[in-house]
N, C-alpha and C positions, 0 to 999 in steps of 0.2 A: 809788622802789625801782629799783636798777640791774638791767638785763636780764642774763640769764646770758650768759657769754662764749661765742662760737661754738665748736662742736666743731672741733678741729684735731688733726692727727697729723703726725709727722715721722720720717723715716728717713735715716740716713747710710750711704752706700755707700763703704766704705773699701777701695779697690782697689789693684792693683799700680802703676797709673799715676797715678791721681788719687783725691781724696776729694770727694764731693758730698753736700750735704744738700738735701732737698726737704721743704717743709712743705705739707701738703695742707689745704684748707679744707673743712670739712663732711664729711658722710657721704653719698655719692651713688654712682650707678652708674659715673660717669666721674670719675676722680681729678682734682681741681682744684688745681694747684700755685699757691701764692701767694708762695712764696719758693723760689729755686733757685740755689744757689751752688756753684761748683767751685773747688778748688785743686789744682794739679798738684804732687804730692809725689815721684813715681817711687820709691815704697817698694821696688819689685821690681827696681830697677836693680842689676845685679851679683849677683842671687840665684843665678844658674846657677853662677857661679864660687865664691862664698863660702858659699852655703847660708844666708845671713843677710839680714835686711832692711837697707836702706840707712840708715846712721846719720844722715845729714843729713835724709833723709825722715822718720825717726822723730821727730826734734826738731821739725821743722815740723809734723808731725801733731798733736803735743800742743797746740800753740798754736791750730791751726786748729779742732781738735775742742772746745777750751775755748770758742772763739768760737761755734761752732755750738750748743753746749750752752746758752750764755747766750741766744742768739736763740730757740731752741726753748722755753726756759723763759719768756722774755719774751712769746712768742706763745701761751703756755698750750697747747702741743702735748702731747697725751697720747692714745695712746702715743707714745713716742720711743725709738727703738732704733738701735744701730749694728751694721751687718752688715759683717764682715770677710771678704774673699774670698781669691783664690789666693795672693797673696804672704804674707799672715799665716798661712794654714793650712800652707803649705809650708816656711816659714823655721824654722830651728832656734831662733831667738830670738823667734818669733811669740808663744808663750804669755807670755814675759817682757814683751814689748811690751804685750800686752793687759792684763797685771797692772798695769803702770805707768799705763795709761789708767784702770783701775778705781780706782786710788788718788786720782786727781784728779777723777773723776766717779763716786763710789761708788753713786749712785742711778740710773745709766743702764745699761740692759741692753746688753751687748756680746756678740754671737754670732758665732762663727767658722763660716761655712757650709762644709759639705763640697761637693765638686764636683757631686755629684748634687743637693744642695739648691740650689745656685746655678743649675744648669740648670733645676730645677723652678720656682724663682721667676721666672726669665726667661720660661719658657713660659707661666706664669700671666699675666705682664705682656703678652705677645703676645695671649693670648686676651682679656685685658681690653680691649685696643685694637682687635683684629680677631677678634671672637668666632667667625667662620666659618673661621678659619685651619685649614689641613689640609696638613701637610707636615713640613719640618724647620726647627727654630729653630737658628740659629748665633749665639751671643753671644760676641763677642770683647772681651777686656779687655787689661790690660797683661801679666798673667801666664798666662792660660789662655783656651782656646776651649771653650765648652760647646756640646754638640750634644744635641738632644732631639727626639723625634718627637711631634707633636701631631695629633689628629684629633677627631672628634665623640665618641669614647669616652673621651678624656682625654689623659694625658701618659705617654710610654713611652720605654724604651731610652736613658736619659740616659748621656752619657759626658763626661768632661773631659779635655782634652789640653793639654800645655804649649806652646801655640801662641799665647799672647798676644803682642802686638806687641813689648813690651820683652824678654820671655823669648826669643822667636824671634830677635830681633836679637842677643841675647847668645849664644844657642846657635850661630848662624851666623856669629859674629864680624863682623856687619854686612854679610855677603856675600849678595846676593839669590839667586844661583845655589844656594848652600848652603841657604838658607831654603826654596827650592822643593823640594829633595831631602828635607829634614827634614820638611816638611809632608806630602809624598806618603807618606813612611814612616809617620808618625803616623796619618794618615787610613786607611791600609791596615789598621791594627789594629782599626778600628771595623767589625766584620763586618756589623752590621745595616744599614749604609749601602748594602750591595749590594741590599737590597730597596726602596730609596727612589728609584731612578732615575726621572726624569720627574715628580717631585713638586715642589711649590712650596718655594722656599728663602726663609725669613724672616730678615733680617739685623738683629741687635741689637748695641748696644755703641758707645761713642764713636768708635772707629777706623773701624768700618763706616759710622757716620753721617757721618764726615768725607768718605769716598768719595762718598756720595750728595750731600752739599752741594757738593762740587767739580764733580760731574757736572751738577747743576742750574745752577750758575753758568756752566760751560763751554758748555752748550747753550742758554742763555737760556730755560730752561723757564718756562712762563707762571705757575707757582704755586710760591711759595717755601715750601712745606710738605713736610717730609721724610716724615711719617707716611703710609704707603700709597703712597709713590713707587715705581713699578713699572717694571722693565726687562725686556726680552726677553733670552734667553741670549746672542744675538749682540751686542746692545748692551753687555751687562755684560762680555763678553770683550774687546770693543774698548776699553771704559772702563778695565779693569784693565791692559791692555797700555799704554795711554797714560799711566796714572798711574805704572806701574813705570818707564817710560822718561823721564818728565818730571823735570827737576831742580826743586829747591825754589824757585828764582827764578821759574820759569814758573808754578808753582802760586800763589805769593804775589801774582801780578798779577791773579788772578781775584777778582771782587767777593766780599767777606765770606769770604775764605779762612780756614779755621780754623787760624791760624798755630801754635798750640801743638800741633796734631796733625800737622803736615806731615812731621815726621821719622818718624812712625809709618806714614804713608800707603803707602810702597812695600811694607812688610811686611804690612799689612792687605790690600792689593791682591793680593799673592802668595798669601795664604791663601784669599781669595775665588776667585782664578783656579783654584787646585787643587781647591776645592770644586766649582766649575763643571764641571771635567773629571771628577771622581769621580761627581757626582750627576746631571749632565745635566738640570737642573731645567727645568720648563716656563716658569717665570718667577721673577724675583727681586723680593722686596717688602721695602722698608725699614720698620722699625717703631721708633718712638721710645719705645714702652712696653716696659720690660724688668724688671729685677730690682726696682727701687723700686716700680713700679706693681704688680708681682706681690706684693710685701710688703703693699701697701695692700689689694689684693683679698683677701688671705689673712687679714689682721689687723684691718682696719677695716670693710670692706663686703662680707664673704663672702655675706651674705644677699641682696645686690642683683645678683650676677653673672649671674643668669638673665634680667635685663631686657635689652631691646634698647638698646644704648648710644645709637643714633641717635634712637630715640623718646624716650629719657630726656632727651637734650639739647633736642629740639624742644619737649617739654612744659614743661621748665624755662624755656625762652625765651618760650613762650606765657604762662606765669604771670607772668614779669617784665615783658614788653614789650607784651603783647596787651591787648585790651579785653574779651575774653570767654573763659572757660574751657570753655564749653559749645558754642560755635559750631564748633570743629574737628570734633567727632564728627558734627555735622549735615552739615558740608561733605564729610566722607568718604563719607557715603551719597549726597549730592546730586551729587557729581562722578562717581560710579561709571558712569553710563550713557554718558559721553563716552569711556570707555576699556574697552569690552567685551572686548577681546582682549589686555589687558595681561598682562605676565609677572609672576611673583611679585616680582621685583626692582622692577619699575615700580610694582606695588601698594604695596610698602613705601615707596617714595619719594613716591608720591601721598599716602599717609596722613600722612607726615611734613610734606609741603608744606601740608597742611590745618592742621596744628598751628602751622606757621610763618606762616600766611597774613596774620596781623595784626601781626607783630612790628615793622613800621615805622610803626605808627600814631602814635607820639609824636615821630617825627623831623621835621625841617624839611621842609615840602612840596616845596621846590625841589630837595632832595637825597634825598628819601625812597627813590626807586627805586635810586639808586646806593649809598646807605648800606645798604639792605637786601641788595643784591647782595653787597657786601663783607662784611657781617656773616655771611651764610650761607657764602660762599666760604671765609672765614677762621675759622669757628667752631672752638672748642677741642673736642678729643675727637671724638665722633660715630661713629667706627668705620666710615667709608665711604671708598671709593677716590676718586681725584681727579675722574674723570668724573662720579660721582654728586654730588659737591660742586658741580661746575659746573652740572649739570642742575637741582639744587634752587635754586641761586643765580639762574640764568637765569629759572626759572619765577616766583620771587618778585619779581624785577625787573620782569618783564612784568606781573605782577599789579598792580604800582604804576606801570604805563603807560610802561615803558621801551620804546623802539624798538630792535629787535634789531640795528640797525646802529650803535648808540651806541658811541663809541670805547672807553668804559670796560668794555664787555662783551667786549673782545678775549680775555681768558682763557677765557671760555666757548666762543667760536668756535674757539679753538685746541685745547681739550680734548675737545670733543664731535664725534662724527661727525654726518652729516646727519640720520640717523634720530633720534638722541638729541636733537639740537637742535630738530627738529620736534616731538618729543614734549613737551619742556620748554616750548616756546612755546605749544603747545595747552593744557597744564596751566595756565600762567600766564594765558592768556586766559579759561579757564573760571573761575578764581578771581577774575579781574577782574570778570566778569559777576556772579558770586555776591556780590561786594562791593557792586555797584550795587544789587542786589536787597535785600540784607539790612542795609546800613548797619552791618555788624559785629555784628548781633544774630541769634540763632538764631530768634526768634519770627517775624521778617519773612521768613526763608527758607522757613519752613513754608508749605505751600500753593502752592509752586512746584516745578517739576521739569523736567528736560531729557529728551528722548528722540530717538533717531535712528530715522527711519521713512521708508522708500522714498526714500532719497537726500536727505532733508530733515532739518534739525535743528529740533525743536519745543521752544518754551518754553511750558509750561503754567502757568496761573494759576487758582486758585479765585476765586470772586467776592469773597472777603474780601481777596484780594491784587491785584485788578485795578488798584487805585490805584497799585501799584508800576510799572505800565507807563509808560514815558516815553521821551524821545529818547535819554537816556544808556543805558538798558537796551537799546533797539533797536540803537543803534550797536555796543554791545559784543557783542550776540548776532550781529550781522552779521559783525563782525570774527572771532569764533570760527568761524562757519560758513564764512567765506572760507578760513580756515586749514585747515579740514577738507575743503574742496572740496564743501560742501553749501549748498543754499539754506536760508533760515531762515523760520520761521513762529512767531507768537505766538498762543496760543489759550486762551480761557476754558473751563474745564471745571467739573463739579460737584465739591464738596469731597471726596467719597468716591473720586473717580477719580484724585486727585493723590496717589499713594503713592510713597514712596521705597524703593528696594531695600535689602535687608539687607546 
């Protein structure tokens, strides 16, 4: 009997500049793309002058969308929907174009999003990838710029402006000085932005992503992951100035330069620079999750959005790669006493590290530490900033006996300050000790506990667990104590006295 086909879903973002289809695998808290393809059509080129979609782009779109439809159907993606944005909704021949698509794909839903709906989908995408996001989302496309306010209460004050990179270039006749004036004028009409000064600015959209990728390459940043890449206002201003002044040839020389986006870069940088002046944000955060992920959150997994995305990733990895699904909860309790003064953020990371503590168990022993470090540092989704990625990756590498001066730990040393590095090392050493005691099983960890008392670190055993005492345990306890600046003791106690904190 053949097993049921896995649940899959697909969405097409039919924009002014490009069309992209993403196929998501399964139904989970974090969207898992297994197919992601883009074609540059420039449907919106010339829309400002003619009021119509570009004829060449429309012809290309039919062929591309037929291909996407065939792929989605072959992958059993359901639901499958095409979302048309600024160019299609604003063009006089937009309805005619959509009608022609429906003729060749009669069973495929095609929806023309309003500007507010487009902003709302983008905001949902940001919250999917950064659930604690609080500030302003700016989503730039080829035809429009969507602005929307997000906070713990939801999504508010959406506006759409004709400041997409293609339309802005057309409106300004390719002149960046004119583009600056036009952008300032359009932004001045969004009155609610006056209340948003000093808040975080979240950047979404392919042209903004291109700016971030160029900055990562230009600065040799130690982690080539754009999601949650964060800049200070001063750095962002310097970056936009450099991008506006640099010619295409300079940008092409950067590693992995997004060549198809380079003509759009000066206009995207101009829009960002004017947003910085208007909003004076406290920081700028790039987000790779936008309209498509917002569609997924709204249509595929709305019931899962209250989950912590990081915990969801960690638990999924534990189930796939670990040896026990019950040990992590025991580790969460067992490690508590080593971190009595932890912040809420550190507590979250410690809990997640306990779920991830065994994910290298099936890797080659010679490469287990390095493989685990990279697996955590590069993991998909997760909803955490780069320093948190590095802290978790370092802790798990140390758990697998990495030395902190190993060459391949360079990204962690670059991304973490001294306090965060020390904390991650201590967590890793604690998990290393727990591994020696438990052998990866919850039952062997029971009857042992750690306690800090009078400048000493005690490891307690009940009589049923005294057999677990050994040189390996002693060495790992001493290593942890040294990292904490404490002497160490091992002591046998009665069964009732060895309790774990809640």
